[in-house]
Steps between C-alpha positions, in 0.01 A plus 500: 500500500754595767854495374844504651579803719861609457704816547514745212836467332576531130449127432168509681382804306605330175274207595216740583543672162503167317187382682303825462596647162310336213455575132130511411284570197165655582337465841674228701168338593401447137858404416489201733185377322684506169805345664321194635322447167830524316648230724202274425535549125873432525447175691242386241757568228274743317233238425153632420315590819154367583429624853639743759395526866648773721440534875626819667511641850238774537771758569682421174172495307410845636827644371495332159141517377488867394848576366596512133676204340824625339459532126122460512442818703182349647429296811414131511647208692401264219688719253811497723483120517460472125789735428726319748421168330567641154831657604628183675807675644514430877864605515371858486319444830310816602602677180335221301307748284816684397529309171135539394448579132208628294458147364464361856239763585296421190489131595360548853127526418490201266713298740255564785212386275669160469570421866298463820620749764392493866624761748405504868626657821477419868665579830797294614582507871872429454582764236365806319679423174398173338451379144420145393479430127384179332543501124406213268607442139272342238717186509411450869826621655444705816732746674445640848694795640477671837642841599490601864614772745682719246438578135788298358499215754405193296464228764390208280475399135327174400469325166238223474503457877878483533678771700777646287757543774775604261288725281724804449534546874756779480276707275150418614504378860617750760483509877248748637717563806674836475758662728330731748602840634506501879434868576484838332816608681684231304396672180620840620829349616561340161411817309758693704777242527433221251706399199303561177768368263308180415157660461540615139194301389282706734642833378491408131142376531397823671664698218311298238169548680552875535613552140207293371262728690670812361481357148126434526433848643699649214298302244178639646632853459440572868696775673579301812868419457774640724605724213156663510531603866570863576791558734264612778291186455802271546527610862128473574405150610132566430583579136732198483225273629281594203777422251575174684133405463532513121818289503309224679161525329628482141691167519249350742212579265675328209538173690151505652335567164679205344769665291809297417715686751767346721511595868727377777290410801599527865373253761256348253349822364577679174337822617705481818810464283400820321435692823805362681763548232380812320436718807861516626644552151248772419588691817874447452471633145284798597726603786825424312625266771832315489531145365589375848186653651287376208610142571422539869151620413437202271614255767294675770190505280537136391564358847222711656248368247613142553479543877146639488385222267676248723243582766209430264384197302616509137146553366345752737159615623648845558692668220845361575648671194369837614618455856850389400534777240379766744733381776805474274442844346451650847829348616688617189364854530592526868848368421548758224400774745771372737248361744643304790406138569204597713366740237525236224291264713255781578461565128397138444268512799341821376426343162345197668293715736309636200484182292486191723152409372592531130305201355584293192186450290678303231772589253369730224568828323424719804792336683721735302357789700520309827873439477564855370297662778679280754835629373375860517373446854830337597700790360294753695522283814880502472501878472261544792699266724825688439317829551381359836137521392414135557191431709516125572443481876500123546124452531302271273683258270805724460738482792801716575722196433505445121552127552171478689321704234620262228409200715149642534486551123583133455243383755230718346573360155586138577263423786226753573398560136592155368141412417422830329605388152184297450286810563724718284472253210120509532504882493718521191 
């Protein structure tokens, strides 16, 4: 959905942060399944459930069917529905599974034996993200909930045929329209001259995400922390890219497997939140950069990812998370190496020239490698661009003008390959 296009000032960026930074538990696509079920259970006041019918867009189905349900550590849309109903906590939204207990997990199988569950998917011409849930209690009460356009955009809630217009609107019903960034130059202008004083939520969230990744690496006993780098390795971007890979893979794997592990998503994707927020902090830590420069890197990375995803539908045929992570890491790396404006754009273009056809074949465990490899590729692209080794000559889908390259990325994803999801679902 096209949003309002306004100049990038601090208030605008605050709105962009609010609209694109979301707390999630597990993969976002399975989280929204639990979320809609939790709303239904809440509306039915916890009465015993008889029947559940879920209709999903094929794009959302593709990204939810093979990921682990938090707490259960196994896939299953029916299990996500059951757990969401049992938890009955819609105020948690996309982090609905955050409060799951061992007792809840033990109830899932027996609960599913008692209810009739139907799950189907189809293509919707007007949106790629759609969920329609009908849930019936044994006493005959029926709730219907519809989510559309973005993961937390609850557009209607019905109880026994009556539209609940005042049903917790502030918490559950949000507008899908988001403020839009007009051009990449706006981002670079804001990074250089903007006021960051009111963006503490972005910086604190990035810190949490980075420290959580470090904690999990430490628990695994892996020697991939900054402290494990030799002094010579700290100045080698190829060595740094390998360490960055581990910082992304470890937290991403936990959420995709279905661990109870909180992640802050960016532009609708938890893995993108990992790639976007961890990459700049990892590099700032490794290179011992100043706090002022660290904040600039976080803002540059965040806004670059949002801008790339802005060009693509929220649930993508191509790997939107990979593309946005690769582009943001390329931009951050070029900025660190004191690249000028043209070189930062070339870094993004170089990443895209190698990865434009990066396809999404559904969210699953291997996505951890996709987003990590994208970050590695982006880091190397940033280095190559500032070393004047870029080879994007403007032929094919990648044009010299970065805006045209990103426009082509959007057209390839949103228009040319729009019908590919049906075939991908059949293949997987």
